[in-house]
C-alpha positions in Angstrom: -21.1 -31.9 340.2 -21.6 -29.1 337.7 -20.0 -25.6 338.6 -23.5 -24.2 338.8 -24.8 -26.9 341.2 -22.1 -25.9 343.5 -22.5 -23.8 346.3 -19.3 -21.4 346.6 -18.5 -18.0 347.6 -17.1 -16.8 344.1 -18.2 -17.7 340.6 -14.9 -17.0 339.3 -11.4 -16.8 340.8 -8.9 -15.4 338.4 -5.0 -16.0 339.1 -2.6 -13.8 337.0 -1.0 -10.5 336.4 -2.1 -6.9 337.3 -0.5 -4.1 335.6 -0.9 -0.5 334.4 -1.6 0.9 331.0 -0.5 4.6 330.3 -1.8 5.4 326.9 -0.7 8.5 325.3 -2.5 9.8 322.2 -1.2 11.8 319.2 0.8 11.8 316.1 3.7 13.0 318.2 6.8 10.8 318.0 9.2 11.2 321.1 12.6 13.0 320.6 15.6 12.7 323.1 17.7 16.0 323.8 15.1 17.1 326.6 12.7 18.0 323.8 9.2 18.3 325.4 6.1 17.6 323.1 2.3 17.7 323.8 0.1 14.7 323.1 -3.8 15.0 322.5 -4.9 12.9 325.5 -3.5 10.5 328.1 -5.4 7.7 329.7 -4.2 5.4 332.8 -6.2 1.9 332.8 -6.3 -1.4 334.4 -4.2 -3.9 332.0 -3.1 -7.2 331.9 -4.8 -10.4 330.2 -5.9 -11.7 333.7 -7.2 -8.5 334.8 -9.3 -7.9 331.7 -10.8 -11.4 332.1 -12.0 -10.6 335.6 -13.2 -7.0 334.8 -15.2 -8.3 332.0 -16.9 -11.1 334.0 -17.8 -9.1 336.9 -19.3 -6.5 334.4 -21.6 -9.3 333.4 -22.4 -9.9 336.8 -20.6 -13.0 338.1 -19.0 -12.6 341.7 -15.3 -12.5 340.8 -12.2 -12.7 343.2 -8.6 -12.0 341.8 -5.0 -13.2 343.1 -2.0 -11.5 341.9 0.7 -9.1 343.0 1.5 -5.6 342.8 4.0 -2.9 344.2 3.2 -0.5 347.0 3.7 2.2 344.5 0.9 4.7 343.2 0.3 2.4 340.1 -0.2 -0.6 342.4 -2.6 1.3 344.6 -4.5 2.8 341.5 -4.9 -0.8 339.9 -6.3 -2.6 343.2 -8.6 0.3 343.7 -9.9 0.1 340.2 -10.3 -3.8 340.7 -12.4 -3.2 343.8 -14.4 -0.4 342.1 -15.6 -3.0 339.5 -16.8 -5.1 342.2 -14.0 -7.7 342.3 -12.8 -9.3 345.5 -9.0 -8.0 345.9 -8.3 -10.1 349.1 -6.1 -12.2 347.3 -3.9 -9.5 345.7 -0.3 -9.4 347.4 1.6 -6.3 347.8 5.4 -6.5 347.5 7.1 -3.1 348.8 10.4 -4.3 347.3 9.0 -4.3 343.7 7.3 -1.9 341.2 3.9 -2.5 339.6 4.2 -3.7 336.0 3.8 -0.7 333.5 3.2 -0.5 329.9 3.5 3.0 328.2 1.7 3.1 324.9 2.4 5.8 322.3 -0.8 5.6 320.1 -0.8 7.0 316.6 -3.8 6.4 314.7 -4.2 2.7 314.4 -0.5 2.1 315.3 1.3 2.2 318.6 4.6 1.8 320.3 5.0 0.0 323.6 7.5 0.4 326.6 7.1 -2.0 329.2 8.7 -2.1 332.7 7.8 -5.9 333.9 7.8 -5.2 337.8 5.5 -7.8 339.4 4.1 -9.1 336.6 5.9 -12.3 336.8 6.7 -12.1 340.6 3.7 -14.1 342.1 4.4 -17.5 343.4 2.5 -20.6 344.2 2.3 -20.2 347.9 1.0 -16.7 347.6 -2.2 -17.9 346.1 -4.8 -18.2 349.0 -5.9 -21.9 349.2 -9.2 -20.8 350.8 -9.8 -18.9 347.4 -9.0 -21.9 345.5 -11.7 -24.0 347.6 -14.3 -21.6 347.5 -14.8 -20.9 343.8 -17.0 -22.4 341.1 -14.4 -21.8 338.4 -10.7 -21.1 338.2 -9.1 -19.2 335.5 -5.4 -18.7 335.1 -4.1 -15.8 332.6 -0.8 -15.3 330.5 0.5 -18.7 331.6 3.8 -18.0 330.0 4.4 -14.4 331.6 3.7 -15.8 335.2 7.0 -17.6 335.4 7.0 -17.4 339.1 3.9 -19.5 339.2 4.6 -21.9 336.5 5.9 -25.1 338.6 3.0 -24.8 341.2 0.0 -24.3 338.9 -0.9 -28.1 338.2 -1.2 -28.4 342.0 -3.4 -25.5 342.4 -5.5 -26.4 339.6 -5.9 -29.6 340.9 -6.7 -28.3 344.5 -9.6 -26.4 342.9 -11.0 -29.2 341.1 -10.8 -31.5 343.9 -13.0 -28.9 345.8 -15.5 -29.1 342.7 -14.5 -26.2 340.7 -13.9 -26.3 336.7 -10.7 -24.9 335.5 -9.5 -23.0 332.3 -5.8 -21.5 331.2 -5.2 -19.0 328.7 -1.5 -19.2 327.7 -0.7 -15.8 326.1 2.1 -15.4 324.0 5.5 -16.9 325.3 8.3 -14.3 324.8 10.9 -16.6 325.5 9.5 -18.9 322.6 10.0 -22.0 324.7 6.5 -22.9 324.5 6.5 -25.4 327.3 7.4 -24.4 330.9 5.2 -27.1 332.1 2.2 -26.1 330.4 1.4 -29.9 329.4 1.4 -30.8 333.0 -0.9 -28.0 333.9 -3.2 -29.0 331.1 -3.9 -32.5 332.6 -5.8 -30.5 335.5 -7.4 -28.1 332.9 -10.8 -28.4 331.6 -10.7 -25.7 329.1 -7.7 -24.6 327.3 -8.2 -21.0 325.5 -5.4 -20.2 323.2 -5.4 -18.5 320.0 -4.7 -20.0 316.7 -1.0 -18.9 316.6 -0.3 -19.8 320.1 -1.8 -23.4 319.6 0.3 -24.0 316.6 3.4 -22.9 318.4 3.1 -25.1 321.6 2.1 -28.0 319.6 4.8 -27.6 317.0 2.2 -28.2 314.3 1.3 -26.5 310.9 -2.2 -26.8 310.9 -5.0 -26.3 313.5 -6.3 -29.8 312.6 -2.8 -31.2 313.6 -2.8 -29.2 316.9 -6.2 -30.2 317.8 -5.4 -33.7 317.1 -2.2 -33.5 319.5 -4.2 -32.1 322.3 -7.1 -34.6 321.8 -7.9 -36.4 325.1 -6.1 -34.1 327.3 -8.4 -31.1 327.6 -11.2 -29.1 325.9 -9.4 -26.8 323.7 -11.2 -23.5 322.8 -9.3 -21.8 319.9 -9.6 -18.0 319.6 -9.4 -17.0 315.8 -9.8 -13.3 315.6 -12.1 -12.1 312.8 -12.8 -15.7 312.2 -14.4 -16.2 315.4 -13.7 -19.4 317.4 -14.0 -23.1 317.8 -14.2 -26.0 320.3 -12.9 -29.1 320.0 -13.6 -31.7 323.1 -16.1 -33.8 324.4 -16.4 -35.7 321.3 -17.2 -33.0 319.0 -16.2 -29.9 317.3 -18.2 -26.6 317.2 -17.6 -23.3 315.5 -18.8 -19.9 315.9 -18.7 -16.7 313.9 -18.5 -13.2 316.0 -21.3 -10.7 315.3 -20.7 -7.8 312.8 -19.1 -4.8 314.4 -16.9 -1.7 313.6 -13.6 -2.3 315.3 -11.7 0.5 316.7 -9.1 -1.6 319.1 -8.5 -5.2 319.4 -6.7 -5.0 322.7 -7.9 -7.5 325.1 -10.6 -9.1 322.7 -9.2 -12.5 323.5 -9.4 -11.8 327.3 -13.0 -10.7 326.9 -13.8 -13.7 324.9 -12.6 -15.8 327.5 -14.9 -14.0 330.1 -17.9 -14.4 327.9 -17.0 -18.0 327.3 -16.7 -18.7 331.1 -19.9 -16.7 331.9 -21.6 -19.1 329.3 -20.4 -22.1 331.0 -21.5 -21.3 334.5 -24.8 -19.4 333.5 -26.1 -21.3 330.7 -24.6 -24.8 330.3 -23.2 -26.0 327.3 -20.4 -25.4 324.7 -22.3 -24.1 322.1 -23.9 -21.4 324.1 -20.6 -20.5 325.8 -18.8 -20.2 322.5 -21.4 -17.9 321.3 -21.3 -15.7 324.3 -17.3 -15.6 324.0 -17.6 -14.5 320.5 -19.9 -11.8 321.1 -17.9 -10.4 324.2 -14.8 -10.5 322.2 -16.3 -8.6 319.1 -17.9 -6.0 321.1 -15.0 -5.0 323.1 -13.3 -4.1 320.0 -15.5 -1.0 319.5 -13.7 1.3 321.9 -10.0 2.2 322.9 -8.2 -0.1 325.4 -9.0 -3.5 326.9 -11.8 -2.8 329.3 -13.8 0.6 328.1 -15.8 -1.0 325.4 -16.8 -4.2 327.2 -20.3 -4.8 327.1 -22.6 -5.3 330.0 -25.0 -8.3 330.1 -28.0 -6.3 328.6 -25.6 -5.5 325.7 -24.5 -8.9 325.3 -27.9 -10.7 325.5 -29.3 -8.2 323.2 -26.2 -9.0 320.8 -27.0 -12.6 321.0 -30.6 -12.4 320.3 -33.0 -14.1 319.8 -31.8 -17.2 321.5 -31.0 -15.4 324.7 -33.4 -12.7 325.0 -34.8 -12.3 328.3 -32.1 -14.4 329.8 -31.1 -13.4 333.4 -29.2 -15.6 335.4 
């Protein structure tokens, strides 16, 4: 049964990290010695690869639920509120009063930035805390930032399998491995994954290969691989064929979250259009359009802009 034919409460369940980004703008290097300096602007925003996927998918009109963990602090309360305001079901978000919500402070200077991160709850979610009812009531399960979610790693094959048994399709975005191990049970999880969504550098690292062709050969027969290639677009290898897509021309401002917006567009295409070629095109358009503004979610396009960008093939499409 395809995900579109299945009757479920949610189109998409995202399991992953929630953290806050505090962006401080201005050519103002910090100075110790209790020196106070003024910045041009400050923005507090939702962050985390998984959150960006969920937010983007909801903006496209999918019915989205999120499972993750926050602290009971001000940042946690604010992030959950922002998710809910975006129309995302937050019943699967766990609050742990013993931990602090993950936070990254970005010192932004022109096109460059320095980042300071307090990991907090980013890696603290455990398999037993993922609501089984959510796994069984979604058309598609997406897991973001696999390598950051160390608390979830050993349980992920099981709940990926549980979602598939209930009729859902599944996807995993590995993200970068800060520990440079490039396994952590990922191969076992991929056995239960319909679509694997790494970028080019990540897939080379995890397969230990020197070329994309060799990496795809290494993963052949395990899962359908969707490789994000930045300004070069993306490609799909699986189901007996390979497809490539170039992104639309845009004037990029900030590439933060572009790969995550790609994931959301690709999943939207799978659920609403059917077919890898269409899904790849939606993913490339979403990723490119998200770079036209600051931050991970501020420039995410709505469905009208996405379909306009993908004309003429999808003009008038409303599903």
